[in-house]
N, C-alpha and C positions, 0 to 999 in steps of 0.2 A: 504494500499500500504506499503510495507516494505522499510525502508531506508537502504542504504548501509553504511558500515563503512570502512573508509580508514585510516589506521594507518601509519603515516609517522614519522619515528624516526631514531635516530642514530643506526647504525648497532651494534649488532644484536637485539636491543630492539623491533623493530616493529614485527619482526617475532616471538619473544618469547612471546609478548603480545597476538598476534593472536593465537598462539598455546595454551596458557593458557586459553583464553576465549573460544576456541572451545573445550577444555576439558570439560567445563561446558555446552556449547551449541553446540554439534557436528552438529546439523542440520543447524546451521548458517553459515557453511563454504562458501556457495555461495555469502553470503552478507558481508563477511569481507575479506579485502585485506590488506596485509602489504607491505610496501616499506621500506627497510633498506637503509639508506643514508650513502654512503661512500663519505666523504667530499673531497677525492682526485679527484673526477670527476668534469668536468666543470658544472657550474650552470645550463646552458640551457639544458645540457644532463639529469640532474636530473629532471628538470621541464618536459621534454618530457617523461621520465620514469613515473613520477607522473601522467601525463595526460593519459598515456596508462593504468596505474593501475586503475585510476578512471573509465575509459571507460570499463574496464573489469568487473566491478561490475554490469553494465547494470540495473541500477535503475534511476528513474527520480529525486531522491533526495539522497544526500550523507552527511554524518557527517564525516568531516575530523578531525583526532586527531593527535596532534604532541606532542613531549616530552618537549621541552624548548622554550619558547617565545624568538624570536630574533635570534635563532640559525638556521643553514642551513635548517634543515627539516621544520621549521615553515616558513622560507622565501620561500621555494619551495611550501608549501601548500597554502600560500597566493596568488600565481599566479593561483590557481585552483578555489578558491571559489568566488561565485557571490552574496552571501547573500540571494538568493532566492532558488535555487536548491541545493546549497551546503553551509554548515556552517563549521566554523573552531573553535576548542577548543585547546589551548595549555595547557600543564601540564598533559598529559594523565597518568592514573594509572589504575591498574586492577579493583578496585571497580567502577571507571568511565565506563570502558568498559563493565563490567557485567551489570551495570544499563542501558547503551545504547542498549545492546543486549536484555534486558528484555522488553524495551519499543520502539523498533525499528519500530513498526507499527503506533506509534503516529505521529501527524504532526511534521515537522522538528523543529519548534520553541519550542514545548513541549519537544521533544527529547533532544534538547540542554539543556534545564533547568534541566531535569531529569538526564542527564549525569553529568552535573556540580555538582548537588547536591550529586550524588553518589561519585564523586571524593572527595569532601570536607568532606562528612560524613565518608568516608573510612579512613581518616587520624585522628588518635587519639593517645594520650599518654596512654599507658597501664601500670598500676601499677604492680609491681612485688611483689608477696606475699612471705613472709618468708617461707622457707621450714618447713614442720611439725617437731615438736619435736626439733627444733633448738633454741638455746638461741638467744634472740634479740640482735642486735648490736646497738651501740650508736646512729647511724643516721637512724635506721629503722623507718618507718612510724608508728605512733600510730594507733592501730586497730580501735580506735574511730574516727579517722579523715577520713572523706569522701571527696574525690576529684571528684566532678561531676559538 
Protein backbone atom coordinates (compact mmCIF):
# COMPACT_ATOMS: atom_id res chain seq x y z
CA UNK A 1 0.00 0.00 0.00
CA UNK A 2 1.50 3.33 -1.06
CA UNK A 3 1.69 6.28 1.33
CA UNK A 4 0.82 9.75 0.22
CA UNK A 5 3.18 12.67 0.72
CA UNK A 6 1.84 16.08 1.67
CA UNK A 7 4.32 18.95 1.55
CA UNK A 8 3.24 22.02 3.51
CA UNK A 9 5.74 24.87 3.33
CA UNK A 10 6.12 28.60 2.94
CA UNK A 11 5.14 29.74 -0.54
CA UNK A 12 6.49 28.78 -3.12
CA UNK A 13 8.71 26.12 -1.52
CA UNK A 14 6.11 23.34 -1.31
CA UNK A 15 5.28 23.54 -5.02
CA UNK A 16 8.94 23.79 -5.97
CA UNK A 17 9.81 20.68 -3.94
CA UNK A 18 6.90 18.77 -5.47
CA UNK A 19 7.98 19.76 -8.97
CA UNK A 20 11.56 18.71 -8.22
CA UNK A 21 10.66 15.29 -6.82
CA UNK A 22 8.28 14.63 -9.73
CA UNK A 23 11.11 15.38 -12.13
CA UNK A 24 12.77 12.22 -10.78
CA UNK A 25 9.56 10.25 -10.07
CA UNK A 26 6.97 11.42 -12.65
CA UNK A 27 4.73 8.42 -11.90
CA UNK A 28 4.38 9.60 -8.31
CA UNK A 29 2.21 12.64 -9.14
CA UNK A 30 -1.02 11.19 -7.67
CA UNK A 31 0.77 10.50 -4.38
CA UNK A 32 2.39 13.92 -3.81
CA UNK A 33 0.46 17.07 -2.97
CA UNK A 34 1.92 20.49 -2.17
CA UNK A 35 0.35 23.26 -0.17
CA UNK A 36 2.10 26.62 -0.31
CA UNK A 37 1.33 28.62 2.82
CA UNK A 38 0.64 32.32 2.53
CA UNK A 39 0.81 33.58 6.10
CA UNK A 40 -1.53 36.48 5.28
CA UNK A 41 -4.49 34.07 5.42
CA UNK A 42 -6.32 33.24 8.67
CA UNK A 43 -5.00 30.15 10.43
CA UNK A 44 -8.29 28.22 10.29
CA UNK A 45 -8.52 28.84 6.54
CA UNK A 46 -5.02 27.37 6.16
CA UNK A 47 -6.01 24.33 8.24
CA UNK A 48 -9.09 23.82 6.05
CA UNK A 49 -6.93 24.04 2.90
CA UNK A 50 -4.50 21.51 4.40
CA UNK A 51 -7.32 19.09 5.23
CA UNK A 52 -8.60 19.34 1.67
CA UNK A 53 -5.10 18.75 0.31
CA UNK A 54 -4.67 15.69 2.53
CA UNK A 55 -8.03 14.25 1.47
CA UNK A 56 -7.12 14.74 -2.19
CA UNK A 57 -4.28 12.22 -1.82
CA UNK A 58 -6.84 9.45 -1.19
CA UNK A 59 -4.57 7.05 0.67
CA UNK A 60 -5.11 5.53 4.11
CA UNK A 61 -1.69 6.77 5.31
CA UNK A 62 0.15 10.02 4.72
CA UNK A 63 3.57 11.44 5.51
CA UNK A 64 3.31 15.20 6.02
CA UNK A 65 6.49 17.20 5.51
CA UNK A 66 6.99 20.84 6.52
CA UNK A 67 9.86 23.26 6.18
CA UNK A 68 10.44 24.81 9.63
CA UNK A 69 9.40 23.49 13.04
CA UNK A 70 7.29 26.04 14.89
CA UNK A 71 6.44 28.11 11.82
CA UNK A 72 2.93 28.48 10.40
CA UNK A 73 3.20 25.54 7.93
CA UNK A 74 4.25 23.20 10.75
CA UNK A 75 1.52 24.50 13.06
CA UNK A 76 -1.04 23.87 10.30
CA UNK A 77 0.33 20.37 9.69
CA UNK A 78 0.16 19.49 13.39
CA UNK A 79 -3.64 19.87 13.17
CA UNK A 80 -3.74 17.07 10.55
CA UNK A 81 -1.61 14.27 11.92
CA UNK A 82 -2.86 11.62 14.30
CA UNK A 83 0.34 9.57 14.75
CA UNK A 84 -1.35 6.47 13.29
CA UNK A 85 -2.54 7.24 9.76
CA UNK A 86 -0.44 10.36 9.32
CA UNK A 87 3.02 11.34 10.55
CA UNK A 88 4.79 14.70 10.45
CA UNK A 89 8.42 15.58 9.79
CA UNK A 90 9.70 19.18 9.95
CA UNK A 91 12.83 20.26 8.07
CA UNK A 92 11.96 18.91 4.64
CA UNK A 93 14.64 18.95 1.96
CA UNK A 94 14.92 17.38 -1.49
CA UNK A 95 17.05 14.37 -0.40
CA UNK A 96 14.39 13.61 2.22
CA UNK A 97 11.63 13.75 -0.39
CA UNK A 98 13.53 11.57 -2.83
CA UNK A 99 14.05 8.97 -0.11
CA UNK A 100 10.38 9.14 0.88
CA UNK A 101 9.30 8.63 -2.72
CA UNK A 102 11.65 5.67 -3.08
CA UNK A 103 10.25 3.91 -0.02
CA UNK A 104 6.61 5.10 -0.01
CA UNK A 105 5.36 1.49 -0.11
CA UNK A 106 6.90 0.65 3.27
CA UNK A 107 4.96 0.87 6.55
CA UNK A 108 4.54 4.45 7.76
CA UNK A 109 6.96 4.11 10.68
CA UNK A 110 9.69 2.72 8.39
CA UNK A 111 8.95 5.46 5.85
CA UNK A 112 9.46 8.13 8.50
CA UNK A 113 12.83 6.63 9.45
CA UNK A 114 13.93 6.35 5.81
CA UNK A 115 12.87 9.93 5.02
CA UNK A 116 14.66 11.35 8.05
CA UNK A 117 17.82 9.42 7.24
CA UNK A 118 17.70 10.71 3.66
CA UNK A 119 17.31 14.27 4.90
CA UNK A 120 20.24 14.03 7.29
CA UNK A 121 22.50 12.12 4.91
CA UNK A 122 21.78 14.63 2.16
CA UNK A 123 23.37 17.44 4.17
CA UNK A 124 27.16 17.51 4.01
CA UNK A 125 30.06 19.86 3.65
CA UNK A 126 31.68 19.51 0.26
CA UNK A 127 35.36 20.37 -0.05
CA UNK A 128 36.30 22.60 -2.94
CA UNK A 129 39.22 21.29 -4.97
CA UNK A 130 41.86 23.72 -6.23
CA UNK A 131 41.56 24.33 -9.99
CA UNK A 132 44.04 22.33 -12.06
CA UNK A 133 47.39 23.93 -12.81
CA UNK A 134 46.76 26.77 -10.36
CA UNK A 135 49.24 27.66 -7.64
CA UNK A 136 48.08 26.80 -4.15
CA UNK A 137 47.04 29.65 -1.91
CA UNK A 138 48.22 30.07 1.65
CA UNK A 139 44.97 28.75 3.22
CA UNK A 140 44.28 25.92 0.73
CA UNK A 141 43.76 22.47 2.19
CA UNK A 142 46.78 20.19 2.05
CA UNK A 143 46.04 17.35 -0.43
CA UNK A 144 47.19 14.89 2.24
CA UNK A 145 44.45 15.99 4.64
CA UNK A 146 41.31 13.90 4.38
CA UNK A 147 38.14 15.25 5.96
CA UNK A 148 35.76 12.35 6.30
